[in-house]
C-alpha positions in Angstrom: 0.0 0.0 0.0 1.3 3.4 -0.9 2.3 5.6 2.1 1.3 9.3 1.9 4.1 11.6 3.0 3.2 14.5 5.2 5.5 17.4 4.5 4.2 19.6 7.3 7.8 20.7 8.3 8.6 22.2 4.8 10.1 25.6 4.9 10.8 28.0 2.0 14.0 27.1 0.2 16.8 29.7 0.0 17.1 31.6 -3.2 19.1 34.7 -4.1 17.6 37.3 -6.4 19.9 38.3 -9.2 19.7 41.9 -8.1 20.8 41.1 -4.6 23.6 38.9 -5.8 25.0 41.3 -8.4 24.9 44.1 -5.7 27.5 42.0 -3.7 29.9 42.7 -6.6 28.8 46.3 -7.1 27.1 45.4 -10.3 23.5 45.7 -11.6 21.6 44.1 -14.5 22.1 47.4 -16.4 25.9 47.5 -16.2 26.7 45.1 -19.0 30.5 45.1 -18.7 32.2 42.0 -17.2 35.7 40.7 -17.8 37.0 37.2 -17.2 38.6 38.0 -13.8 35.4 39.3 -12.4 33.4 36.5 -14.0 35.8 34.0 -12.3 35.3 35.7 -8.9 31.5 35.4 -9.3 31.9 31.7 -10.1 34.1 31.1 -7.0 31.3 32.6 -4.9 28.6 30.6 -6.7 30.0 27.0 -6.8 31.4 24.3 -4.6 35.2 24.7 -4.0 36.0 21.1 -4.9 34.4 21.6 -8.3 36.2 24.9 -8.9 39.5 23.0 -8.2 38.8 20.0 -10.3 36.9 21.6 -13.2 38.1 25.2 -13.4 38.3 24.8 -17.2 34.5 24.9 -17.2 34.5 28.5 -15.9 36.7 29.6 -18.9 34.5 27.6 -21.3 31.3 29.2 -20.0 32.8 32.7 -20.3 34.0 32.0 -23.8 30.6 30.7 -24.9 29.0 33.9 -23.7 31.7 36.1 -25.2 30.6 35.9 -28.8 32.9 38.5 -30.3 35.9 37.2 -28.3 36.9 40.7 -27.0 37.2 39.4 -23.4 34.3 41.5 -22.1 30.6 40.5 -21.7 28.5 43.4 -22.9 25.2 44.1 -24.5 23.6 40.8 -25.7 26.5 38.8 -24.1 25.8 40.5 -20.8 22.1 39.7 -21.1 22.9 36.0 -21.8 25.1 36.0 -18.7 22.3 37.5 -16.6 19.8 35.0 -17.9 22.2 32.2 -17.0 22.8 33.7 -13.5 19.0 34.0 -12.9 18.5 30.4 -13.7 21.3 29.4 -11.3 20.1 31.6 -8.5 16.4 30.8 -8.8 16.3 27.1 -9.8 13.2 25.1 -10.4 14.0 21.5 -9.2 12.4 18.2 -10.2 13.1 14.9 -8.5 12.6 11.9 -10.9 12.2 8.6 -9.1 12.5 5.7 -11.5 10.7 2.3 -11.2 10.8 1.6 -7.5 8.4 -1.3 -8.1 7.8 -4.7 -6.5 9.1 -6.8 -9.4 12.5 -5.0 -9.3 12.8 -5.5 -5.5 11.1 -8.8 -4.5 9.6 -10.1 -7.7 10.4 -11.7 -11.0 13.3 -9.2 -11.9 14.6 -8.6 -8.4 18.0 -6.9 -8.7 19.6 -9.0 -6.0 19.3 -12.0 -8.3 21.2 -10.2 -11.1 24.9 -10.1 -11.7 25.8 -7.2 -9.4 23.8 -8.8 -6.5 22.6 -5.3 -5.5 19.4 -5.1 -3.6 16.7 -2.7 -4.8 15.3 -2.2 -1.4 18.4 -0.3 -0.4 17.3 2.8 -2.3 14.0 3.2 -0.5 15.5 4.7 2.7 17.7 7.4 1.0 14.9 8.3 -1.4 12.5 8.7 1.5 15.1 10.9 3.1 15.0 13.1 0.0 11.2 13.1 0.0 11.0 14.1 3.6 13.8 16.8 3.5 14.2 18.1 0.0 12.2 21.1 -1.1 11.7 20.0 -4.7 9.3 21.9 -6.9 7.9 18.7 -8.4 8.3 15.0 -7.7 7.8 12.5 -10.5 7.6 8.7 -10.1 8.0 6.6 -13.2 6.6 3.0 -13.5 7.4 0.3 -16.0 3.8 -0.6 -17.1 3.7 -3.5 -19.6 0.9 -5.4 -21.3 0.9 -9.2 -21.0 2.2 -9.6 -24.6 5.1 -7.2 -24.3 8.0 -7.7 -26.6 10.6 -7.6 -23.8 9.3 -10.7 -22.1 11.3 -14.0 -22.6 8.0 -15.8 -22.1 6.6 -14.0 -25.3 9.5 -15.0 -27.6 7.2 -17.4 -29.5 4.8 -14.5 -30.4 7.1 -12.8 -32.9 9.5 -13.8 -35.7 13.2 -13.1 -35.4 15.1 -11.3 -38.0 17.7 -13.3 -40.0 20.4 -11.1 -38.5 19.6 -12.3 -35.0 22.6 -14.2 -33.7 20.4 -15.8 -31.1 17.7 -18.1 -32.4 14.4 -19.1 -30.8 15.8 -22.6 -30.1 18.8 -21.5 -28.1 17.5 -18.2 -26.6 17.9 -17.8 -22.8 16.8 -15.2 -20.3 18.8 -12.0 -20.7 20.0 -12.9 -24.2 19.7 -10.2 -26.9 17.7 -11.0 -30.0 16.7 -9.1 -33.1 13.0 -9.1 -34.0 11.8 -8.9 -37.6 8.7 -6.9 -37.1 9.1 -4.4 -35.7 12.8 -4.6 -36.6 14.5 -4.0 -33.2 17.1 -5.4 -30.9 15.8 -6.6 -27.6 17.1 -8.0 -24.3 14.8 -10.9 -23.2 13.8 -10.0 -19.6 11.6 -12.2 -17.4 8.0 -11.1 -17.4 7.8 -8.1 -15.1 5.7 -5.1 -14.2 2.6 -6.2 -16.0 0.1 -3.4 -15.7 -2.3 -3.5 -12.8 -0.5 -6.4 -11.0 1.3 -6.5 -7.7 4.6 -6.6 -9.5 3.9 -3.2 -11.2 3.0 -1.4 -8.0 5.4 1.0 -6.3 7.0 -0.6 -3.2 4.9 -0.3 -0.1 7.7 1.5 1.9 8.3 4.2 -0.7 6.7 7.5 0.3 4.3 9.1 -2.1 4.1 12.8 -1.8 1.1 15.0 -2.2 0.9 16.7 -5.6 3.4 14.3 -7.2 2.8 12.8 -10.6 3.3 9.3 -12.0 4.5 8.5 -15.5 4.0 5.1 -17.0 6.3 3.7 -19.7 6.5 0.6 -21.8 2.8 0.4 -22.6 3.3 -0.3 -26.3 3.5 -4.1 -26.7 5.9 -3.9 -29.6 8.6 -1.6 -28.3 10.4 -1.4 -24.9 11.0 1.9 -23.1 14.0 2.2 -20.8 14.0 6.0 -20.8 11.2 7.9 -19.1 11.5 10.5 -22.0 11.0 8.2 -24.9 10.6 4.6 -26.1 13.7 2.7 -27.3 13.1 3.5 -30.9 12.7 7.2 -30.2 9.4 7.3 -32.0 7.0 7.8 -29.1 7.8 10.5 -26.5 6.4 10.2 -22.9 4.6 12.9 -21.0 7.7 13.6 -18.9 9.1 16.4 -21.1 5.7 18.1 -21.1 5.6 18.0 -17.3 9.1 19.4 -17.0 8.4 22.2 -19.6 5.2 23.2 -17.9 7.0 23.3 -14.6 9.9 25.3 -16.1 12.3 22.9 -14.6 16.0 24.0 -14.6 17.5 21.1 -12.7 16.6 17.4 -12.7 17.7 15.0 -10.0 17.4 11.3 -11.0 17.4 8.2 -8.9 16.0 4.7 -8.9 16.2 1.3 -10.6 18.0 0.0 -12.5 21.1 2.2 -12.6 22.5 0.7 -15.8 19.2 0.4 -17.7 16.3 2.8 -17.1 18.3 5.3 -15.0 21.1 5.4 -17.6 18.9 5.9 -20.6 16.7 8.5 -18.8 19.8 10.5 -17.8 21.4 10.4 -21.2 18.1 11.5 -22.9 17.7 14.3 -20.4 21.2 15.6 -21.0 20.7 15.3 -24.7 17.6 17.5 -24.4 19.7 20.1 -22.6 18.6 19.7 -19.0 21.0 20.2 -16.1 20.9 16.8 -14.6 22.4 14.9 -11.6 22.1 11.3 -10.8 21.9 10.5 -7.0 24.3 7.6 -6.6 23.3 6.3 -3.2 19.6 6.2 -4.4 20.4 3.9 -7.4 21.1 0.2 -7.7 21.8 -1.8 -10.9 22.2 -5.1 -12.8 25.9 -5.3 -13.6 28.8 -3.6 -11.8 30.8 -3.1 -15.1 27.8 -1.6 -16.7 27.1 0.6 -13.7 30.6 2.0 -13.9 30.2 2.6 -17.6 26.9 4.4 -16.9 28.5 6.8 -14.5 31.3 7.5 -17.0 28.8 8.1 -19.8 26.7 10.5 -17.6 29.8 12.5 -16.7 31.0 12.6 -20.3 27.7 14.0 -21.4 27.6 16.8 -18.8 25.8 15.1 -15.9 26.7 15.2 -12.2 27.2 12.2 -10.0 26.1 13.2 -6.4 24.5 11.8 -3.2 21.3 12.4 -1.3 22.8 14.6 1.4 24.5 16.9 -1.1 21.2 17.1 -3.1 19.2 18.3 0.0 22.0 20.9 0.6 21.7 22.1 -3.1 17.9 22.2 -3.0 17.3 23.7 0.4 20.4 25.8 1.1 20.9 27.3 -2.4 24.2 25.4 -3.1 25.1 25.2 -6.7 27.1 22.8 -8.9 29.5 24.1 -11.6 28.9 21.0 -13.6 25.2 21.5 -13.7 25.6 25.2 -14.4 27.9 24.4 -17.3 25.2 22.3 -18.8 22.7 25.1 -18.4 25.1 27.5 -20.2 25.5 25.0 -23.1 21.8 24.6 -23.4 21.2 28.4 -23.4 23.8 29.0 -26.1 22.2 26.2 -28.3 18.8 27.8 -27.7 20.0 31.3 -28.6 21.8 29.9 -31.7 18.6 28.0 -32.8 16.5 31.2 -32.3 19.0 33.2 -34.3 19.0 30.7 -37.2 15.2 30.7 -37.2 14.9 34.5 -37.6 
């Protein structure tokens, strides 16, 4: 049974206004004249010291991306872009995305503890509940695998569809967790045990996971002929989910992702989110996965694509205390520059 979370202790999260922040540097939005040394000083004030030390190159890259005429000064439209970026950082809109904390992945047919990494899905419930009780997120979104009985990903349904001649695994020798290639629709597919069949016990969120008021739930994998690891889109990228609409309506500027399985649905959701330009962090202690080598590859891919690997306590500090990540802010800058370039080319 889902437990409703009473957030009666919630207080207002700390936000700086851009006017107040710039005044600390004797600047105003009307000034429009900022060199790299002053920009660097602002960044030192904004971001975690360890990120400044490890990733100082990001500060230079952000500045250079704003400095379109390469004169070493942010002015006019460049200054406006800087101010837009600063406002997003100082006044974030934060979404927590909790992926697939469902019975089948914890105690059911696809329990993670029976997989190669031997990680236990139940271990994420306590730190996720900590986030839900303490983090002042603007929106909390739960995703659920939600499959019909005849879903293409089920090993038990292999007999329902023809394999493509290119499939190296045949029906006669296919085993659980093998990868096959189906003929129609032409697609590569891992054969999972039947799991998260819609409206069954296995598809329900785990009873100990807190469900917050005003949260939303997004169901994925409902099309019988295509799997959907990412909460943004199906595996063929032909059908988008409602998640992007929810985030756009919210005006989300930072997304914090956690859940099951780290190297499958969490991975593809994070990579899609980063590809779409969102500033995104994966919460490491709130994720468990299938394979240790693939979990490590997932972390590497997320970092290489501009994502942040963090933990639940740092997330609460970021959300509630107004702490900011240079890595996430770099991603925001890249997205803004791409958006401005797209608008320029469209005019």
